[in-house]
C-alpha positions, 0 to 999 in steps of 0.5 A: 500500500505504501509501495502504491500511494508513493508511485502515486505522488512522484507520478501524479508530481511529475504530471504536475509539472508537466501539466504547469510547463506545457499541458498535458500533465494527464498523459502520464497521471492516467497511465500510471494510474491504471498501472498501480491501480488495475484492479479498481474499474474506469 
């Protein structure tokens, strides 16, 4: 659980940086969410 939370925090931070600079942070955050939580339905 802690590893998953850390993974998602790191990728959300990276997505925020990219989103602030050029936009499109969702292109990083959405695949990270799907790979970290595959058992949760979209």
